[in-house]
N, C-alpha and C positions, 0 to 999 in steps of 0.2 A: 195843575196840582194846586190844591187848596193849602194854602198856608196853615191853615187849622189843624188839618190831617198831620203836617210836619211837626206843628206845636204839640199835639196829642202825643205822638210818636216819640219826641225826644223826652216829653214828662214821663215815660215810662220807663227810662233807663234805671235801674236800680241802685246805681252809684251815688254817693254822696257828693255835695257840691265840690268838695275838695279834691275828689277823684274823679271828676267828669271832664272830658275832654273833647266834647261836642257842645259848642256854644248855639248853633241853631243847625236846622236841615234846610237846604235850599230845593232839594228834589227828593220826592219818595214815589216808588212804584212799590207797593206793598208786596213782601215776600220775593221782591225780585232784584230792585236796585235803589239806591240813594246816593246822594251828594249833601255833604256838611260841611260845617266851618268850626275852626277852633283858632282863636286870637291869642297869641303869646303875650300876656300884658306886661310882663317883667317883673310883678311882685310875686308870683308863683313861689311856694316855699322850696321847691326843689331847684330853683335857680340859684339860691345862696351857695350850693356847693358844687353846682355843675354848670358853669365854673365861674368862680367869683368874680374873675378879671375879664371874662369873654362866656356870658351865659348863653348855654344851648338848650333846647329842649331835648331832654335824653331820647335816645332811639327807641327804647324799649316804651317810651310814653307816646311816642308817634304809632307803634305797635298796638298800644292799648287803645288808642284813637280810633284806629281802623277797625278793630275788634268792636267797639262800643257801636260804631256805625253798622258795621255787620249785623251785630245782635239787634240793632233798633230795626233794621230791614226786615231780618228773618221774624220777629216776633210780631211784625205787622201784618204778616199774610193772614187774611181775612178767612182762607180755605183750611187753615192748619191750627189747631189750638196752641197758644203759646206754650213754650217749656218753661218749667219752673228751674230756678238757680241756674239759668243759662251763664255760662262762664267760658273763657278762652282756655282751651285743650291743646292745641297745637298749632305751630307756625310751620309753613314750610317755603322754601324759596325766598326766604325774606332777604331783602337788599336795601340797605339804607344809604340813598344816594347822596343824601345832603342834609342840612340841619335847618331848624327853625330858631330864630333869635326875636327877643323881646321886639314887639311892634309888628311882627309879620303874622299874616293870617294863612293858615295850612286849611287848604281845599281838600277834602277826603271823598274819596268814590268808593263804593262796595257794591260787589254783585254777587248775589247767591248764586252758586254753580252746582250745588247738589245738597240733597237732604236724604238721610236713611234713618228712620226711627229717631233716636235722640240726638243725633249727629246733623250739624250744619256745616258746609263748607261754602267758603267765599274767596273771591279775588278782592283785594284792595290796594288802592293806590292813594300817594297824597302828594300834593303840589304846592310850591309857594310860587307866586307869579309866573304861573306856567310852567315850572320847571319840577320834572318829577324828582321827587326827594325819597320816596318810598313805594316799594311794590312788594307784595307778598301774598300767599294763600293763608287762609285762616280756617282752622276747625274749632267749631264750638261745640259744647256739649250741655245738655240739660236734663233735667229729671222730667218724664212723662207726667202730663197733667192728672 
């Protein structure tokens, strides 16, 4: 897996830097699966209120990170035209089993399990130090090109 391919895929995320929860892609099988990382540095604006004396990455942002990875994997499929305005549409069977604290690196994994028209379905997980902290099924939708 060429790191150039991963870098180009990550650069295609539509999110601004302040709302990007993928620092790098470690593996990418375009249109099928991917693995990425996000390191919680401790200076993120959302940590000031969540929680001031015991900062944790909000679970909803872990879900967003998983959706960003799933979207990156889906949009890189060389056999399907990328969808415009791809966005998180639904979550199913989401379980937040742990938390990320400053200094920790979240390892995210996503696998595309289905596509139909402008819908993409994926399974995603997140780990810290090998321990599962998130599992979910994600539906993304976009506009046809």
